[in-house]
C-alpha distance (Angstrom), angle and dihedral (degrees) to the residues before:
residue distance angle dihedral
M1 . . .
T2 3.81 . .
V3 3.78 110.6 .
S4 3.82 109.6 -145.3
I5 3.81 138.9 178.3
G6 3.80 123.3 -127.3
V7 3.80 112.4 -152.8
L8 3.77 117.0 -165.8
A9 3.75 101.6 -165.6
G10 3.82 141.1 139.2
M11 3.79 95.9 101.6
G12 2.96 90.3 144.6
P13 3.84 104.9 3.0
R14 3.80 94.3 -132.3
S15 3.84 90.2 61.9
T16 3.86 96.1 60.5
A17 3.82 100.5 76.7
P18 3.85 95.8 45.7
F19 3.82 90.8 51.9
I20 3.79 92.6 51.0
D21 3.75 89.0 49.6
M22 3.81 88.1 52.8
L23 3.83 90.0 53.4
V24 3.78 92.4 50.6
T25 3.84 91.9 48.8
D26 3.77 92.1 48.0
C27 3.78 89.4 54.1
Q28 3.79 89.5 52.5
V29 3.78 94.0 46.7
G30 3.78 98.0 34.5
Y31 3.83 100.0 50.1
G32 3.80 108.0 -1.1
A33 3.87 98.1 -100.5
K34 3.79 108.7 -177.4
Y35 3.77 113.1 150.9
D36 3.78 127.4 54.4
M37 3.78 93.7 -102.6
D38 3.82 91.2 54.7
F39 3.80 91.8 68.8
P40 3.79 127.6 83.1
K41 3.76 123.2 -101.9
M42 3.80 107.3 -110.4
H43 3.79 133.4 -165.4
I44 3.86 107.1 -157.1
I45 3.75 125.4 -167.1
S46 3.78 119.8 -172.2
L47 3.77 96.3 -158.3
P48 3.82 123.0 -161.9
T49 3.77 109.6 -141.3
P50 3.86 133.9 -173.3
F51 3.86 97.2 -106.5
W52 3.81 128.2 130.9
P53 3.84 117.8 174.4
G54 3.80 111.6 -108.9
K55 3.81 94.5 13.5
K56 3.84 127.0 104.8
I57 3.80 113.4 -99.3
D58 3.80 120.8 -123.4
D59 3.77 95.0 -129.5
N60 3.80 95.7 -162.2
A61 3.81 92.1 51.2
M62 3.86 92.1 47.4
I63 3.83 93.1 46.9
A64 3.85 89.7 50.1
A65 3.82 92.2 50.8
L66 3.81 93.7 46.7
Q67 3.80 94.2 45.2
Q68 3.81 89.9 50.0
G69 3.79 89.4 53.7
I70 3.81 92.2 49.7
A71 3.79 90.2 47.6
E72 3.83 90.7 54.5
L73 3.82 91.9 51.5
I74 3.78 91.0 48.6
K75 3.78 88.8 51.4
A76 3.81 87.7 54.5
K77 3.85 87.5 56.4
V78 3.85 96.4 -122.4
S79 3.77 119.2 -179.9
L80 3.83 96.9 -140.7
I81 3.72 136.9 3.7
T82 3.82 127.8 -136.1
I83 3.78 122.8 -173.4
P84 3.81 115.2 -161.6
C85 3.76 95.7 -161.7
N86 3.76 122.6 92.8
L87 3.80 94.1 -160.8
A88 3.81 90.8 56.2
H89 3.77 88.3 61.1
C90 3.74 89.5 68.3
Y91 3.81 82.2 77.6
F92 3.81 97.1 40.8
I93 3.82 93.7 126.2
E94 3.85 91.1 52.2
M95 3.79 91.0 48.0
K96 3.83 92.7 47.3
A97 3.84 90.0 50.5
V98 3.82 90.2 67.7
S99 3.80 98.5 35.4
R100 3.88 93.9 94.6
G101 3.80 92.4 -138.1
I102 3.77 95.8 -52.1
P103 3.83 106.9 139.8
L104 3.80 116.2 -104.1
L105 3.77 115.9 -161.3
H106 3.81 115.9 -138.3
I107 3.78 111.8 -136.5
A108 3.83 93.9 -148.1
D109 3.82 93.4 57.2
S110 3.75 94.1 56.8
A111 3.86 92.2 43.3
L112 3.78 92.2 54.6
E113 3.81 90.7 50.7
S114 3.83 88.0 55.5
L115 3.76 95.9 55.8
P116 3.87 115.8 107.0
A117 3.79 109.3 -107.2
E118 3.76 92.2 -128.8
A119 3.86 94.1 54.5
T120 3.83 109.1 99.5
R121 3.89 102.9 161.5
I122 3.80 108.6 66.4
A123 3.77 126.6 -176.3
V124 3.81 120.6 -164.1
L125 3.80 125.2 -154.1
A126 3.79 110.4 -161.9
T127 3.80 143.4 125.0
E128 3.75 116.2 -70.4
P129 3.87 93.0 -108.8
T130 3.83 90.0 54.0
L131 3.77 91.7 50.7
E132 3.80 92.5 45.0
A133 3.83 89.8 51.4
G134 3.82 87.1 62.3
F135 3.83 100.6 -153.8
Y136 3.75 92.4 128.4
Q137 3.77 94.6 46.5
A138 3.84 90.9 47.6
R139 3.75 92.2 53.7
I140 3.81 94.1 43.7
K141 3.82 92.5 51.5
A142 3.81 91.9 44.6
S143 3.82 87.0 57.9
N144 3.84 89.7 55.5
R145 3.79 94.3 -107.0
E146 3.73 132.6 128.5
V147 3.83 123.9 -115.7
I148 3.80 115.9 -135.1
D149 3.85 110.8 -148.6
S150 3.78 138.7 156.5
Q151 3.77 138.4 165.1
Q152 3.83 90.2 -118.2
L153 3.85 90.6 56.3
R154 3.82 90.4 49.2
E155 3.76 95.7 48.3
T156 3.77 95.2 44.4
T157 3.83 91.4 49.1
T158 3.87 91.7 50.5
L159 3.80 90.9 51.3
L160 3.78 92.5 48.3
I161 3.86 92.7 50.0
E162 3.82 89.0 51.8
R163 3.77 90.2 52.0
V164 3.81 94.2 48.0
K165 3.78 89.9 52.4
A166 3.75 91.6 50.4
K167 3.77 102.2 38.2
G168 3.77 108.5 17.3
F169 3.79 134.7 -126.8
H170 3.83 98.8 -61.4
D171 3.82 99.8 55.0
P172 3.82 112.3 120.9
D173 3.73 92.9 -134.1
V174 3.77 90.4 52.9
H175 3.79 91.0 55.3
A176 3.77 93.8 46.2
E177 3.87 91.2 52.0
W178 3.81 90.2 46.3
Q179 3.80 91.2 54.3
N180 3.89 89.9 47.5
L181 3.78 88.5 52.1
L182 3.76 94.0 51.8
A183 3.79 90.3 48.2
E184 3.81 87.8 53.6
V185 3.81 89.9 52.7
E186 3.77 90.6 51.1
S187 3.85 91.4 52.2
H188 3.82 87.5 61.0
Q189 3.77 90.8 57.8
A190 3.77 93.6 -121.7
E191 3.79 117.9 176.2
A192 3.77 96.2 -159.6
L193 3.83 134.2 17.2
L194 3.78 123.4 -152.2
I195 3.78 113.1 -153.1
A196 3.78 97.8 -149.9
C197 3.77 99.9 175.9
T198 3.77 121.8 74.2
D199 3.78 90.1 -151.1
L200 3.84 86.9 68.4
S201 3.81 98.8 41.4
P202 3.84 96.7 86.8
L203 3.85 88.1 56.7
I204 3.80 90.6 69.9
T205 3.73 104.5 100.4
E206 3.79 106.1 130.9
N207 3.77 137.4 0.4
P208 3.81 120.1 -150.2
Y209 3.81 92.2 167.8
S210 3.82 129.9 98.0
F211 3.84 94.8 -115.5
V212 3.82 125.5 84.8
I213 3.79 116.2 -117.7
V214 3.79 117.2 -140.2
D215 3.82 115.7 -168.8
T216 3.80 108.1 -150.5
A217 3.85 90.1 -157.2
A218 3.83 90.4 55.4
S219 3.82 90.6 47.4
L220 3.79 90.7 50.0
S221 3.81 91.5 48.8
K222 3.81 91.5 54.1
A223 3.82 90.9 47.0
T224 3.81 90.3 49.4
I225 3.79 94.3 54.0
K226 3.84 91.1 43.1
N227 3.83 90.2 54.6
F228 3.83 91.2 43.5
R229 3.77 90.7 56.0
R230 3.78 91.5 47.8
L231 3.78 92.9 51.8
R232 3.82 92.6 44.2
A233 3.83 89.6 51.6
Q234 3.80 91.0 50.5
S235 3.84 91.3 48.9
L236 3.81 90.9 52.7
E237 3.86 90.6 51.7
K238 3.80 92.6 55.9
P239 3.82 117.2 91.5
Q240 3.81 112.1 -105.4
């Protein structure tokens, strides 16, 4: 049996290619993949969803779009599903309900595993719906850590996401606002920063600040390849 990965991406569309590149790199680093046949088979959906930064989400429309994406991956007979969009995980229960038992990885679980043990003050940069859903805050508090949050951080993050969607990752204004946002995080004396929006992940190039940056997309990529290797090993152990 061929073990394959289903990637439900496209939220936003600029975040899809960087995540696939992460998966390829993690195959190379994780188990020495080199030739084409060394890499996993992947079914990739770049899914348009009804989301506009700063505007209220139509939950029914969003759930319908996400469930359709999951259904298409199930039809492709994937072995596990990874969803490089933090906002989509607000509807994790609804997605899992139509997954027909195919494992869905939760982005917050892999992110928390990547936090340094000594970091106790954690800031989270995410869309407003992701923050309102609270799944990061719940996991941070359950690990006996403190969540760093402010209205200024939320508003600045929302504006930056809007600009990324409009102008891309290489726009000078995007980079200036990104640096301002990191400086704001530093002012709150955070010890670690979770980048919980895949539209922001490609902006992580260097970190001159005292806090550690954990990219939730990168953590999810590593977890995806780890689970792929586990499933592939199990399939090889089964009698043909």
